[in-house]
C-alpha positions as CSV (number, residue, x, y, z in Angstrom):
1,X,-10.5,-64.5,70.7
2,X,-8.6,-65.0,67.4
3,X,-5.0,-66.3,68.0
4,X,-2.1,-66.0,65.6
5,X,-1.9,-68.7,62.9
6,X,1.1,-70.9,63.3
7,X,3.2,-71.0,60.1
8,X,6.1,-73.5,59.8
9,X,8.9,-73.1,57.3
10,X,10.0,-76.3,55.6
11,X,12.8,-76.8,53.0
12,X,15.7,-78.9,51.9
13,X,18.9,-78.0,53.6
14,X,20.4,-74.6,52.5
15,X,17.4,-73.6,50.3
16,X,17.0,-70.5,52.4
17,X,14.1,-70.9,54.9
18,X,16.0,-69.3,57.8
19,X,17.2,-66.5,55.7
20,X,13.6,-65.7,54.6
21,X,12.6,-65.6,58.3
22,X,15.6,-63.5,59.1
23,X,14.5,-60.9,56.6
24,X,10.9,-60.9,57.9
25,X,12.0,-60.4,61.5
26,X,15.0,-58.2,60.7
27,X,17.7,-60.3,62.2
28,X,20.7,-62.2,60.8
29,X,20.5,-65.6,62.5
30,X,21.6,-67.5,59.4
31,X,25.0,-65.8,59.4
32,X,25.7,-66.9,62.9
33,X,24.7,-70.6,62.4
34,X,27.4,-73.2,61.9
35,X,27.7,-73.6,58.1
36,X,24.6,-71.6,57.6
37,X,22.4,-74.5,58.8
38,X,19.9,-73.9,61.6
39,X,21.0,-75.5,64.9
40,X,18.0,-74.6,67.1
41,X,14.3,-74.6,66.8
42,X,13.0,-71.0,66.9
43,X,9.5,-69.5,67.0
44,X,9.1,-65.8,66.3
45,X,5.9,-63.7,66.4
46,X,5.4,-61.1,63.7
47,X,2.6,-58.7,64.7
48,X,0.0,-57.5,62.2
49,X,1.3,-53.9,62.3
50,X,4.7,-55.2,61.3
51,X,3.2,-57.3,58.4
52,X,1.3,-54.2,57.3
53,X,4.4,-52.1,57.3
54,X,6.3,-54.7,55.2
55,X,3.5,-55.3,52.7
56,X,2.3,-51.7,52.4
57,X,-0.4,-51.3,49.7
58,X,-0.2,-55.1,48.8
59,X,-2.5,-56.0,51.6
60,X,-5.1,-53.4,50.5
61,X,-5.5,-55.3,47.3
62,X,-7.0,-58.2,49.2
63,X,-10.0,-56.2,50.5
64,X,-9.9,-58.1,53.8
65,X,-10.7,-56.9,57.3
66,X,-7.8,-58.4,59.2
67,X,-8.6,-59.9,62.6
68,X,-5.5,-62.1,63.0
69,X,-3.1,-60.4,65.5
70,X,-0.1,-61.5,63.5
71,X,1.7,-64.8,62.5
72,X,3.8,-67.1,64.6
73,X,6.6,-68.3,62.3
74,X,8.4,-71.5,63.3
75,X,11.8,-72.4,61.9
76,X,13.5,-75.7,62.6
77,X,16.6,-77.8,61.8
78,X,14.4,-80.3,59.8
79,X,11.1,-81.9,59.3
80,X,11.4,-83.9,62.5
81,X,10.4,-80.6,64.2
82,X,7.4,-80.2,62.0
83,X,6.2,-83.6,62.7
84,X,6.7,-82.9,66.4
85,X,4.2,-80.0,66.2
86,X,1.4,-82.4,66.8
87,X,-1.8,-82.5,68.7
88,X,-4.4,-85.3,69.1
89,X,-5.6,-86.1,65.6
90,X,-3.3,-83.8,63.6
91,X,-0.7,-81.1,63.5
92,X,-0.7,-77.8,65.2
93,X,0.7,-75.9,62.2
94,X,-2.1,-73.9,60.6
95,X,-0.2,-73.1,57.4
96,X,3.2,-73.8,56.0
97,X,5.8,-72.2,53.6
98,X,7.7,-74.7,51.6
99,X,10.9,-73.1,50.5
100,X,12.5,-74.4,47.2
101,X,15.7,-73.2,45.6
102,X,14.2,-72.4,42.1
103,X,17.6,-73.2,40.6
104,X,18.0,-76.6,42.2
105,X,14.3,-77.7,42.3
106,X,12.9,-80.5,44.4
107,X,15.4,-82.4,46.6
108,X,14.9,-85.4,48.9
109,X,13.9,-83.3,51.9
110,X,11.5,-81.2,49.7
111,X,9.8,-84.4,48.6
112,X,9.6,-85.6,52.2
113,X,8.1,-82.2,53.2
114,X,5.5,-82.5,50.5
115,X,4.4,-86.0,51.7
116,X,4.2,-84.9,55.3
117,X,2.2,-81.8,54.4
118,X,-0.2,-83.9,52.3
119,X,-0.6,-86.4,55.2
120,X,-1.5,-83.7,57.7
121,X,-3.6,-81.8,55.0
122,X,-1.7,-78.7,56.0
123,X,-2.3,-75.8,53.5
124,X,0.9,-74.3,52.2
125,X,2.5,-71.9,49.8
126,X,5.7,-72.3,47.9
127,X,8.5,-69.8,48.1
128,X,10.6,-70.2,44.9
129,X,13.8,-68.8,46.5
130,X,17.1,-67.5,45.2
131,X,15.6,-65.3,42.4
132,X,18.8,-63.2,42.6
133,X,20.9,-66.1,41.4
134,X,19.3,-66.2,38.0
135,X,21.5,-65.1,35.1
136,X,21.2,-61.4,34.5
137,X,18.9,-60.6,37.4
138,X,19.0,-56.9,38.3
139,X,18.1,-56.1,41.9
140,X,15.5,-53.4,42.5
141,X,14.5,-53.3,46.1
142,X,12.0,-50.4,45.9
143,X,9.6,-51.9,43.3
144,X,7.1,-54.6,43.8
145,X,7.9,-58.1,42.5
146,X,5.7,-58.2,39.4
147,X,6.9,-54.7,38.2
148,X,10.5,-55.8,38.9
149,X,10.2,-58.9,36.8
150,X,8.9,-56.9,33.9
151,X,12.0,-54.6,34.0
152,X,14.3,-57.6,33.6
153,X,15.8,-58.6,30.2
154,X,13.8,-60.9,27.9
155,X,16.3,-63.7,28.6
156,X,15.9,-63.3,32.3
157,X,12.2,-63.2,32.1
158,X,12.2,-66.3,30.0
159,X,14.5,-68.1,32.5
160,X,12.1,-67.2,35.3
161,X,9.2,-68.7,33.4
162,X,11.2,-71.8,32.5
163,X,12.2,-72.3,36.2
164,X,8.6,-71.8,37.4
165,X,7.1,-74.2,35.0
166,X,9.7,-76.8,35.8
167,X,8.6,-76.5,39.4
168,X,4.9,-76.7,38.4
169,X,5.7,-79.9,36.5
170,X,7.6,-81.4,39.4
171,X,4.8,-80.6,41.9
172,X,2.3,-82.1,39.5
173,X,4.1,-85.4,39.8
174,X,2.9,-85.4,43.5
175,X,-0.7,-84.6,42.6
176,X,-0.3,-80.8,43.4
177,X,-1.7,-78.2,41.1
178,X,0.5,-75.1,41.5
179,X,0.8,-71.7,39.7
180,X,2.4,-68.3,40.2
181,X,0.5,-66.5,42.9
182,X,-0.9,-63.7,40.6
183,X,-2.2,-66.2,38.1
184,X,-4.3,-68.3,40.5
185,X,-8.0,-68.5,39.8
186,X,-9.0,-70.5,43.0
187,X,-6.8,-70.6,46.0
188,X,-8.7,-73.6,47.3
189,X,-7.6,-75.7,44.3
190,X,-4.2,-74.3,43.4
191,X,-1.0,-73.8,45.4
192,X,0.6,-70.4,45.2
193,X,4.2,-70.1,44.0
194,X,5.9,-66.8,45.0
195,X,9.3,-66.1,43.5
196,X,11.6,-64.7,46.3
197,X,15.1,-63.6,47.2
198,X,16.0,-63.8,50.8
199,X,19.2,-62.0,50.0
200,X,17.6,-58.9,48.5
201,X,14.1,-59.2,50.0
202,X,12.4,-59.2,46.6
203,X,9.1,-61.2,46.7
204,X,9.0,-61.4,50.5
205,X,6.3,-58.8,50.9
206,X,4.3,-60.7,48.4
207,X,5.0,-64.0,50.3
208,X,3.8,-62.3,53.6
209,X,0.7,-61.0,51.8
210,X,-0.3,-64.4,50.4
211,X,0.2,-66.2,53.7
212,X,-1.6,-63.5,55.7
213,X,-4.5,-63.4,53.2
214,X,-4.9,-67.2,53.2
215,X,-4.8,-67.3,57.0
216,X,-7.4,-64.6,57.3
217,X,-9.7,-65.8,54.5
218,X,-9.7,-69.5,55.1
219,X,-8.4,-70.2,58.7
220,X,-10.2,-67.7,60.9
221,X,-12.6,-70.3,62.3
222,X,-9.7,-72.6,63.2
223,X,-7.9,-69.8,65.1
224,X,-10.6,-69.2,67.8
225,X,-9.3,-69.8,71.3
226,X,-10.5,-69.4,74.8
227,X,-8.6,-66.5,76.3
228,X,-8.6,-68.1,79.8
229,X,-8.9,-71.7,78.8
230,X,-6.4,-74.3,79.9
231,X,-3.2,-74.1,77.9
232,X,-2.4,-76.8,75.4
233,X,1.1,-77.0,73.9
234,X,3.6,-79.3,72.2
235,X,7.2,-79.8,73.4
236,X,9.7,-79.0,70.7
237,X,13.0,-79.7,72.6
238,X,14.6,-79.8,76.0
239,X,17.6,-77.5,76.6
240,X,19.8,-76.1,79.3
241,X,19.7,-72.3,79.8
242,X,22.5,-70.6,81.7
243,X,21.3,-69.5,85.1
244,X,18.0,-71.3,84.7
245,X,18.8,-75.0,84.2
246,X,16.6,-77.5,82.4
247,X,13.8,-75.9,80.3
248,X,11.5,-77.2,77.6
249,X,10.9,-75.2,74.4
250,X,7.2,-75.4,73.6
251,X,4.6,-74.0,71.2
252,X,1.3,-73.1,72.9
253,X,-1.5,-73.4,70.4
254,X,-4.6,-73.0,72.7
255,X,-5.5,-71.3,75.9
256,X,-3.1,-69.8,78.4
257,X,0.0,-70.9,80.4
258,X,0.7,-69.2,83.8
259,X,3.5,-69.6,86.4
260,X,2.3,-71.9,89.1
261,X,0.1,-74.0,86.7
262,X,0.1,-77.8,87.1
263,X,0.9,-79.3,83.8
264,X,0.8,-82.9,82.4
265,X,3.3,-83.8,79.8
266,X,2.9,-87.1,77.8
267,X,5.6,-89.7,78.3
268,X,6.8,-93.0,76.8
269,X,5.9,-95.1,79.9
270,X,3.7,-92.6,81.8
271,X,2.9,-88.9,81.8
272,X,5.0,-86.4,83.8
273,X,3.1,-84.2,86.2
274,X,4.9,-80.9,87.3
275,X,4.4,-77.2,88.1
276,X,5.5,-74.3,86.1
277,X,8.3,-72.5,88.0
278,X,8.9,-69.8,85.4
279,X,8.0,-68.8,81.8
280,X,10.4,-67.2,79.3
281,X,9.8,-65.5,75.9
282,X,12.1,-63.9,73.4
283,X,11.7,-60.2,72.8
284,X,14.0,-59.7,69.8
285,X,17.1,-61.6,70.7
286,X,16.7,-61.3,74.5
287,X,15.0,-63.9,76.8
288,X,12.5,-62.3,79.1
289,X,10.7,-63.7,82.1
290,X,6.8,-63.5,81.9
291,X,4.0,-64.4,84.2
292,X,1.6,-65.8,81.5
293,X,1.6,-66.7,77.8
294,X,-1.4,-66.8,75.5
295,X,-1.8,-68.9,72.3
296,X,-0.2,-69.0,70.0
297,X,3.4,-68.4,71.0
298,X,6.8,-70.0,71.5
299,X,7.6,-70.2,75.2
300,X,10.3,-71.8,77.4
301,X,9.1,-73.5,80.5
302,X,11.2,-74.0,83.7
303,X,9.8,-76.7,85.9
304,X,11.0,-79.6,88.2
305,X,11.1,-83.3,87.0
306,X,11.7,-82.7,83.3
307,X,14.3,-85.5,83.0
308,X,11.9,-87.9,81.2
309,X,10.4,-85.4,78.8
310,X,11.1,-85.9,75.1
311,X,10.3,-83.8,72.1
312,X,7.0,-84.1,70.4
313,X,5.0,-84.8,73.5
314,X,1.7,-83.0,74.2
315,X,1.4,-80.7,77.3
316,X,-1.9,-79.7,78.9
317,X,-2.6,-77.5,81.9
318,X,-4.3,-79.6,84.6
319,X,-5.2,-77.4,87.6
320,X,-8.4,-79.4,87.7
321,X,-9.4,-83.0,86.6
322,X,-5.8,-84.2,86.9
323,X,-6.5,-87.9,86.6
324,X,-8.8,-87.4,83.6
325,X,-6.2,-85.3,81.8
326,X,-3.5,-87.9,82.5
327,X,-5.6,-90.6,80.9
328,X,-6.5,-88.4,78.0
329,X,-3.0,-87.3,77.2
330,X,-1.6,-90.9,77.5
331,X,-4.3,-92.4,75.2
332,X,-3.2,-90.1,72.4
333,X,0.4,-91.3,72.8
334,X,-0.7,-95.0,73.0
335,X,-2.3,-94.5,69.5
336,X,1.2,-93.9,68.1
337,X,3.3,-96.2,70.3
338,X,2.3,-99.4,68.5
339,X,3.2,-102.8,69.9
340,X,1.3,-105.9,68.8
341,X,1.8,-109.6,68.5
342,X,1.5,-109.7,64.7
343,X,4.6,-110.1,62.6
344,X,5.9,-106.9,61.3
345,X,8.9,-104.5,61.3
346,X,10.2,-102.4,64.2
347,X,10.6,-98.6,64.0
348,X,12.3,-96.2,66.4
349,X,12.3,-92.4,66.2
350,X,13.5,-89.5,68.2
351,X,10.2,-87.8,68.9
352,X,6.5,-88.8,69.0
353,X,5.8,-86.6,66.0
354,X,8.5,-88.2,63.9
355,X,7.3,-91.6,64.9
356,X,3.8,-90.8,63.9
357,X,4.9,-89.5,60.5
358,X,7.0,-92.6,59.9
359,X,4.1,-94.9,61.0
360,X,1.7,-93.2,58.6
361,X,4.1,-93.2,55.6
362,X,4.7,-97.0,56.2
363,X,1.0,-97.6,56.4
364,X,0.6,-95.9,53.0
365,X,2.8,-98.6,51.4
366,X,1.1,-101.5,53.3
367,X,4.1,-102.2,55.6
368,X,3.1,-104.1,58.8
369,X,4.5,-102.7,62.1
370,X,5.1,-104.9,65.1
371,X,6.5,-102.2,67.3
372,X,6.9,-98.5,67.1
373,X,8.5,-96.5,69.9
374,X,10.5,-93.4,70.8
375,X,14.1,-93.8,71.8
376,X,17.4,-95.5,70.8
377,X,17.7,-98.8,69.1
378,X,18.7,-101.3,71.7
379,X,19.4,-105.0,72.2
380,X,15.8,-105.9,72.9
381,X,14.8,-104.4,69.5
382,X,17.4,-106.5,67.8
383,X,16.2,-109.7,69.5
384,X,12.6,-108.9,68.6
385,X,13.5,-108.2,65.0
386,X,15.6,-111.4,64.6
387,X,12.8,-113.5,66.0
388,X,10.3,-112.4,63.2
389,X,8.6,-115.3,61.4
390,X,8.7,-113.6,58.0
391,X,12.3,-112.8,56.9
392,X,10.9,-109.7,55.1
393,X,9.8,-108.3,58.4
394,X,13.2,-108.8,60.2
395,X,13.9,-105.0,59.8
396,X,14.6,-102.2,62.2
397,X,14.1,-98.6,61.0
398,X,15.7,-95.8,63.0
399,X,14.9,-92.1,62.4
400,X,17.4,-89.7,64.0
401,X,18.2,-92.0,66.9
402,X,21.3,-93.5,68.6
403,X,22.1,-97.2,67.8
404,X,23.1,-98.9,71.0
405,X,23.1,-102.4,69.4
406,X,23.4,-103.7,65.9
407,X,22.1,-106.9,64.3
408,X,24.5,-109.4,62.9
409,X,23.0,-111.3,59.9
410,X,19.5,-112.2,60.9
411,X,18.0,-108.7,60.7
412,X,18.4,-105.5,58.6
413,X,19.1,-102.1,60.2
414,X,18.1,-99.0,58.2
415,X,18.8,-95.5,59.7
416,X,18.7,-92.0,58.4
417,X,17.9,-88.4,59.3
418,X,15.5,-88.1,56.4
419,X,12.3,-90.0,56.7
420,X,11.8,-90.1,52.9
421,X,15.2,-91.8,52.5
422,X,14.4,-94.4,55.1
423,X,11.2,-95.4,53.2
424,X,13.2,-95.4,49.9
425,X,15.9,-97.6,51.4
426,X,13.4,-100.0,52.9
427,X,11.5,-100.4,49.6
428,X,14.8,-101.1,47.8
429,X,15.9,-103.7,50.4
430,X,12.5,-105.4,50.3
431,X,12.8,-105.9,46.5
432,X,16.4,-107.1,46.8
433,X,15.7,-109.4,49.7
434,X,12.6,-110.8,48.1
435,X,14.6,-111.6,45.0
436,X,17.3,-113.2,47.1
437,X,14.8,-115.4,49.1
438,X,13.0,-116.3,45.9
439,X,16.2,-117.4,44.3
440,X,17.1,-119.5,47.4
441,X,13.6,-121.0,48.0
442,X,12.9,-121.7,44.3
443,X,16.4,-122.8,43.4
444,X,16.4,-126.1,41.4
445,X,12.6,-126.0,40.9
446,X,11.0,-125.7,37.5
447,X,9.0,-122.4,37.7
448,X,5.8,-121.4,35.9
449,X,6.5,-120.4,32.3
450,X,4.1,-119.6,29.4
451,X,5.3,-118.9,25.8
452,X,3.6,-118.5,22.5
453,X,5.1,-119.7,19.2
454,X,5.0,-116.7,16.9
455,X,3.4,-116.9,13.5
456,X,5.8,-116.6,10.5
457,X,8.7,-117.1,12.8
458,X,9.8,-120.7,12.0
459,X,13.6,-120.5,11.4
460,X,14.1,-124.3,11.2
461,X,11.5,-127.0,11.0
462,X,13.4,-129.8,12.7
463,X,16.8,-131.3,14.0
464,X,16.3,-129.1,16.1
465,X,13.2,-127.0,15.5
466,X,14.0,-123.3,15.9
467,X,11.1,-121.0,16.4
468,X,10.4,-117.4,17.5
469,X,8.5,-117.3,20.8
470,X,7.1,-114.5,23.0
471,X,7.4,-115.0,26.7
472,X,3.9,-114.4,28.2
473,X,4.7,-115.3,31.8
474,X,7.7,-116.2,33.9
475,X,11.4,-116.2,32.7
476,X,12.6,-118.6,30.0
477,X,15.8,-120.5,30.9
478,X,17.8,-123.0,28.8
479,X,17.0,-126.6,29.5
480,X,13.5,-125.8,30.6
481,X,11.1,-128.8,30.1
482,X,7.9,-127.8,28.2
483,X,4.5,-129.2,27.7
484,X,1.5,-128.6,25.4
485,X,-2.0,-129.6,26.5
486,X,-0.4,-131.4,29.4
487,X,1.7,-133.6,27.2
488,X,5.5,-133.7,27.5
489,X,7.6,-132.1,24.6
490,X,11.1,-132.3,25.9
491,X,13.3,-129.3,26.6
492,X,14.1,-125.8,25.2
493,X,17.8,-126.2,24.8
494,X,19.1,-122.9,23.5
495,X,17.8,-119.3,23.5
496,X,18.9,-116.4,21.2
497,X,18.0,-112.8,22.1
498,X,18.9,-110.1,19.5
499,X,21.2,-112.6,17.7
500,X,23.1,-113.6,20.9
501,X,23.0,-116.8,22.8
502,X,21.6,-116.2,26.4
503,X,20.9,-118.5,29.3
504,X,17.7,-116.6,30.4
505,X,15.1,-114.2,28.9
506,X,12.5,-112.3,30.9
507,X,8.7,-112.0,30.6
508,X,7.7,-109.8,27.6
509,X,10.7,-110.6,25.5
510,X,10.6,-112.2,22.0
511,X,13.4,-114.8,21.5
512,X,14.4,-117.6,19.2
513,X,14.2,-121.0,20.9
514,X,15.5,-124.4,19.8
515,X,13.6,-127.6,20.6
516,X,15.4,-130.9,19.7
517,X,13.4,-134.0,18.6
518,X,10.4,-131.9,17.5
519,X,9.1,-131.0,14.1
520,X,7.1,-127.8,13.4
521,X,3.8,-128.9,11.8
522,X,3.7,-132.2,13.7
523,X,4.2,-132.0,17.5
524,X,4.1,-128.1,17.5
525,X,2.8,-125.4,15.2
526,X,2.9,-121.7,15.0
527,X,0.4,-120.0,17.4
528,X,0.7,-122.9,20.0
529,X,1.0,-122.0,23.7
530,X,3.7,-124.0,25.6
531,X,4.0,-124.3,29.4
532,X,6.9,-125.3,31.5
533,X,6.5,-129.0,32.4
534,X,6.6,-128.7,36.2
535,X,7.1,-132.1,38.0
536,X,4.4,-132.9,40.7
537,X,6.9,-132.5,43.6
538,X,8.1,-129.1,42.3
539,X,4.4,-128.0,41.8
540,X,3.5,-128.8,45.4
541,X,6.5,-126.8,46.7
542,X,5.8,-123.8,44.4
543,X,2.2,-123.7,45.6
544,X,3.5,-122.9,49.1
545,X,5.8,-120.2,47.8
546,X,3.3,-118.3,45.6
547,X,4.1,-115.0,47.4
548,X,7.4,-115.0,45.4
549,X,5.6,-115.3,42.1
550,X,4.0,-112.4,40.2
551,X,0.4,-112.3,39.2
552,X,1.0,-113.8,35.7
553,X,3.1,-116.6,37.1
554,X,0.3,-117.5,39.6
555,X,-2.2,-117.6,36.8
556,X,0.1,-119.7,34.7
557,X,0.4,-122.2,37.6
558,X,-3.4,-122.6,37.7
559,X,-3.7,-123.0,33.9
560,X,-1.0,-125.7,33.9
561,X,-2.7,-127.6,36.8
562,X,-6.0,-127.6,34.8
563,X,-4.2,-129.0,31.7
564,X,-2.4,-131.7,33.7
565,X,-5.6,-132.8,35.5
566,X,-7.2,-133.5,32.1
567,X,-4.7,-136.4,31.9
568,X,-4.6,-137.2,35.6
569,X,-7.5,-135.8,37.8
570,X,-5.4,-135.9,41.0
571,X,-2.3,-134.3,39.6
572,X,-0.7,-131.8,42.0
573,X,-3.2,-132.5,44.8
């Protein structure tokens, strides 16, 4: 049996993903939402007959024999829901639509969505929405998109092209090769951009056509499911339904769920085992009780003992082999719920999927993790973070979670409802904190420095000698002692950068430097390489603090040691 592909809509807030889904399913949910922002996760099935009626002759152009029964579209408040659509080893979303306001371009949540889609290797198309807001756009509902574009004024057509290629350029920055859908040569190598207007419906038949065609052509093998196999699902959220009580909203992506089935749901400490009391599906806007549900579908499950269930957890029918399935489901969770003895940061998230996404993004930038778990930030997390050996690991990241306790001064707390922003804030803090620690640890020490006296840049030969130098490694500061071939030369007293006296100049700069008691042509000459004259005690301390030095400073430290050891073989040892 071929199931419906699961298609998730992703976008920056207010870029129109819910409005696009509203148009497809013929409802007006977005108008009813607070501030036009989606408040609840929703899954809606659009049958193939409905897709054919919307697309009309567009589908015929594809020359495909459609076997998919329809598409299950999933809309959500944010990317945390997408990351919660997980199964062992990946994501249950078969394809995605990334909605971008073509007038605003890529925003923080758009970028986060791109990174998550890339991580899960989820195929996607881009809906370049709000076409109707372009200057001079003339709405024509009854024509297809390409014909409609051609009827617009030259200025409007030029603006469309400009906006599209601005998007193409921005996506290229993230390694994505994109193009307008009708210009694509190979859909396996390029990502389709479909201009759309959720307000007028223009471009949405083309969007449905592209998604349906891609699903049918490239995903059919992934959509095979056992009609009577044990149901597998993911928990999206837990809610209270009037007259029903506690229910869990789930997406079933394989097999069948039936009333009376024993189900196992993954948990933070241990799995929950319960029996399905009732199943509910939406038909239009009404909730209807059903006896069984086949993949793929959105379904509400009523069952006892749901208190410990959290979003993102896997669910499997276990009418047989209960103990085996409990171990299987928990091992998948343990892969994500990381806790080791190594030094690293602590991360907390609201769902298992969000936690997994955050873990993977942190691994991509080589951040060590001591503990990763679902739930609020508590006192134990603070104590664990503050006890970290490396001050750069005394960090707690919180994604979309409550903060029950806050660190004082010994640890850093970074929270946000956008994963991308958490990573960005962490990277900035690490740079700032590293600089602060470096300044504190290295304060008062003579640091590695390497400068070259530039040719034809002797401004004064002596009393004092003033020469132009290029800083090859380290930062040059006033009163830095210098050496040549391991022999002492005295200090660089003053520095001029672009005609102004400065106390410090950074690596790569060319400056004028004054050296008292030296004469150009005697102790120094143009082309000479000078090093900072680091005292032995300072050298020994700096060797233990090399992690605060850049590559060139470390190399300079080694070069200086070799020069010094020509005079004294045990220098610095």
